[in-house]
C-alpha positions as CSV (number, residue, x, y, z in Angstrom):
1,X,69.7,102.8,82.1
2,X,70.2,104.2,85.6
3,X,73.6,102.4,85.9
4,X,74.8,103.9,82.6
5,X,73.8,107.4,83.8
6,X,75.6,106.9,87.1
7,X,78.7,105.7,85.2
8,X,78.6,108.9,83.1
9,X,78.3,111.1,86.2
10,X,80.7,109.2,88.4
11,X,83.9,111.1,89.4
12,X,87.0,108.9,88.7
13,X,89.8,109.4,91.2
14,X,93.1,107.7,91.9
15,X,95.2,107.7,95.1
16,X,98.4,106.4,96.5
17,X,99.4,104.2,99.4
18,X,102.9,105.5,99.7
19,X,105.6,103.7,101.6
20,X,109.2,104.0,102.5
21,X,111.7,102.0,104.6
22,X,112.5,103.9,107.7
23,X,114.7,103.1,110.7
24,X,112.0,101.0,112.4
25,X,110.8,99.3,109.2
26,X,108.1,100.1,106.6
27,X,106.3,103.5,107.1
28,X,103.1,104.6,105.3
29,X,102.3,108.2,104.4
30,X,99.1,109.8,105.4
31,X,97.8,113.4,104.8
32,X,95.2,115.5,106.5
33,X,91.8,115.5,104.6
34,X,90.9,118.8,103.0
35,X,87.3,118.7,104.0
36,X,87.9,117.5,107.5
37,X,91.5,118.1,108.7
38,X,90.9,116.0,111.8
39,X,91.0,112.9,109.5
40,X,94.2,111.2,108.2
41,X,93.8,109.8,104.6
42,X,95.8,108.4,101.7
43,X,96.5,111.1,99.1
44,X,93.9,111.0,96.3
45,X,92.2,113.1,93.7
46,X,90.5,113.4,90.3
47,X,91.9,111.8,87.2
48,X,92.4,114.5,84.6
49,X,91.3,114.0,81.0
50,X,93.9,111.9,79.1
51,X,95.6,110.9,82.3
52,X,96.0,107.3,83.4
53,X,94.9,106.3,86.9
54,X,98.5,105.5,87.9
55,X,99.7,108.9,86.6
56,X,96.9,110.6,88.6
57,X,97.9,108.8,91.7
58,X,101.5,110.0,91.3
59,X,100.5,113.5,90.6
60,X,98.1,113.6,93.6
61,X,100.8,112.3,95.8
62,X,103.1,115.0,94.6
63,X,100.5,117.8,95.0
64,X,99.1,116.7,98.4
65,X,102.1,115.2,100.1
66,X,105.1,116.7,98.2
67,X,106.6,113.2,97.5
68,X,107.7,111.7,94.2
69,X,107.5,108.0,93.8
70,X,107.3,104.9,91.6
71,X,104.0,103.1,91.1
72,X,104.3,99.4,91.9
73,X,100.8,98.4,91.0
74,X,97.1,98.8,92.0
75,X,95.9,97.9,95.5
76,X,92.6,96.2,95.8
77,X,89.4,96.9,93.8
78,X,88.3,100.5,93.3
79,X,86.3,102.0,96.2
80,X,82.9,103.4,95.3
81,X,81.0,105.8,97.4
82,X,78.7,108.8,97.4
83,X,79.9,112.3,98.2
84,X,78.2,115.7,98.1
85,X,79.4,115.9,94.5
86,X,78.0,112.6,93.4
87,X,79.2,109.0,92.9
88,X,83.0,108.6,93.2
89,X,85.2,105.7,92.3
90,X,88.8,105.6,93.5
91,X,91.6,103.2,92.4
92,X,94.5,103.2,94.8
93,X,98.1,102.3,93.9
94,X,101.1,101.1,95.9
95,X,103.8,103.8,95.5
96,X,107.4,103.6,96.6
97,X,108.5,107.0,97.9
98,X,111.6,108.4,96.1
99,X,112.1,111.9,97.4
100,X,110.6,115.0,99.0
101,X,109.8,118.0,96.7
102,X,108.7,121.6,97.3
103,X,105.1,121.5,98.7
104,X,102.3,123.0,96.5
105,X,99.6,122.6,99.1
106,X,99.5,123.4,102.7
107,X,98.6,120.0,103.9
108,X,100.0,118.3,107.0
109,X,101.6,114.9,106.2
110,X,103.1,112.3,108.4
111,X,104.9,109.0,108.1
112,X,103.5,106.3,110.4
113,X,105.0,102.9,111.2
114,X,102.9,100.4,109.2
115,X,101.6,98.8,112.4
116,X,100.3,102.2,113.6
117,X,98.5,103.3,110.4
118,X,95.2,101.4,110.9
119,X,94.6,103.2,114.2
120,X,94.7,106.5,112.4
121,X,92.3,105.6,109.7
122,X,88.5,106.2,110.2
123,X,87.1,104.2,107.3
124,X,87.0,100.4,107.2
125,X,87.6,100.5,103.4
126,X,90.9,102.4,104.0
127,X,92.0,99.8,106.6
128,X,91.2,97.0,104.1
129,X,93.4,98.8,101.5
130,X,96.1,99.0,104.1
131,X,95.9,95.2,104.7
132,X,96.1,94.6,101.0
133,X,99.1,96.9,100.7
134,X,100.8,95.2,103.6
135,X,100.3,91.8,101.9
136,X,101.8,93.2,98.7
137,X,104.8,94.5,100.5
138,X,105.4,91.0,102.1
139,X,105.1,89.2,98.8
């Protein structure tokens, strides 16, 4: 019974591991976290009613990073963790960047060479996702 209650209360989110091919090779996009702007994270946010996880990942990438893109597929298993708002589950997707758009949020974003991304991520789970994205890009 407890597991079913948690599932009902769980906040479903989706995010993007956004990449592009730059002059020095593959680059990955990170944004500053809203709650702690000292942290770099992959763009993510809540899945809206009637929205697929992939569509939410694209929308959140547009809103938080001002980038449009194409979803190539999911990356890894959904991450589950507790926040101050309750249990959260996030499914990330590999997204190929297409173009910059007009920002709707005042968030700092930065493209990092793929080999430099892990050093800017605080969470082990984010580094694991990066490894899975890197493997998918090599395939």
